[in-house]
N, C-alpha and C positions, 0 to 999 in steps of 0.2 A: 510426397508432400513433405515440406520441411516441418520440423518440430516447432511448436509454439510453446514457449515457457510461461508458466504461471509464476508471477512475482507477488508474494504476500508481504506487504510492507507494514511493519510495526504494529502487528495485532497483538499487543502486549497488555498485561493485566493493569498497568498503571492507568490506562485510559478508562477503566471502570470508575475512577474517582471524578465524577462530573464536576464537582465544585472546583477542584484543582485546575481543570482545563477550561473553565468559563461558564459552568452552570447548566447549560443545555446543549444537547447534541441532536443531530438529525440522524436519519437512517438507523433506527434501533435494531434492524435485522441485517445490518451490513456483515457482521461476523458469520451469521447463519448462511448468508449468500456466499461469502468467501469459502465457507466449509463445503457447501454444495459444489462449488467449482473445484476445490481441492480434491474432493472424492472423485469427481469426473476425471480430472487429470491423472490421479493415481490409477484409476481403473483402466486407463488407456496407456499407462506407463509413459506419459509425457513428462518433460522436465519441470521440476518445481524448485523454486528458490525462496526460502524464508529470509526476510530481512528483519533485523532487530536493532532498534536504536539503543546504543550504549552511551547515555549522557555523560559528559565529562564533569558535570556539576554534581558533587557528592550529595547535595540536598534534593536532587531530582528523583522522583519515583521511578525514572527510567535508568538510573545509574546502576551499573553492574553490582550485584550483591543485594539490591533492593528487591523485595517480592514483586514489585511492579515491572521489573525488567523481564520477567518470564513471559514467554509466548502463551497466549490464552489456550486453554485445553481444547476448545472447539476446532482449532487449527494446529494443534501440537504436531511438530515435525516427527516423522517416523525415522527410525535408524536409517542412515544413508542419505536422507534428504539434507541438502546443504543449508546451513544457517550462517548467514553473513552478517557480522556486526558492523555497524557504522556509527560515526560520531557526529555527522552533519546531516542535513536534510536529504541529500542525494545518495541513493544506494550505489552510485558509481564513483563517488569521491572517497578516496582512502580505502577502497575495497578492491577485490579482484573479480567483481561481478562481470565486468565487460570481458575480461580474459576468459572467464569460465564460459560465457555465452559464445564467444568467438571460437573457443576450442571445440565446442559441441556443434558448431555451425548453425546456431540459433540466430535468426534474424527477425522473429516475430515474438512479441510479448503481450501478455494479458496481465494488467496491473490491478490489484485490489489492496485495500488496507486503510490505514489511518496515518495522518489526517489528510483529507482531500486537498486543502489549501496549503499544506506544508510539504511533508515528505512525499506524498503521492504526486503532487503537482511538480515538485522539483525533479523527482526521478523521471517522471513522464516527459518533461521538457528536455532533459538530457538524453533520454532514450530516443526521442524524435530527432534531436540534433545529431546524435551518433548514427542515425540512419536506420534504426529499428522500426519496423512496422508495429505500431503500438495501439493497444486497445485499453481503455480505462473502463472499468465496470461501475456504472453510476450507483447502483444499489448495493454494491459490495465495498463501498467507500463511505466515509463519514467524517464529519468535523464538529466543531463546537462553536458556540457564540464567540464573537471576537469584539474586543473593545478597540475602537479606532483611536487615532492620535489626538483627537479633540474630545474624547470621552463618549462618543456615540457608540451604541451597541448594535452590532450587525448580527442578526440571527444566523444560527448554524445553517439553516436551509438556504439563506441568501449567499452565504460564503461558499457553500457546496455548489450551488447552481451556477454562480458566476465563475467559479474556478473551472468547472466542467465546460462552460461556454467558452472560456478562454483557451482551453486545451483542444476542444473539438475542431477537427479539420485543419488545425495548425500543427500540433504536436502529436495528435492521436485521434482515434475514432472513439467516441463515447457510446457504449452500448449498455444493455441491462443483462442481468444474469441469465434469464431465460433465453435470450437471443444467443448468447455465447454458448450455453449448454446445447442448444439446437444445432449450432454451426461448427462446433469443434469436436 
């Protein structure tokens, strides 16, 4: 059976500041579910990749050197687990993620992290376009309320659900944590 890599996207301390990101967030247990998946992958010695957003804006809480840039304790990388820094939404742009996956013969990915409609979606779309069999874990991803171009507020749950609907059966399969734990 080919290895399936767990990709943990941007589970960083900066996302604890709800007000900075839009006020409200869905899936308060997303990090806990990501941690459950991480422990499962580690116990089976399956490949794990931590992705970390390094904002190029010095005022961003995700900028290198800011406390918010750190990966949250609940999914803190162990020695030897790769941490790949990125400066844009996709974990494949400006990084060596694809090369690392190709070198290890990995063709299947399970994606978790923050935020569903930005970096998770962009990375998932690229993964699908690059030919990876991709799973996004719905309850191990989360996002925030978003303000539309005409001032309307879109609740986090709507942003999350519509993003997953757009990804499902087009770029990836959307599953929940328990299903993934049972089948991998």
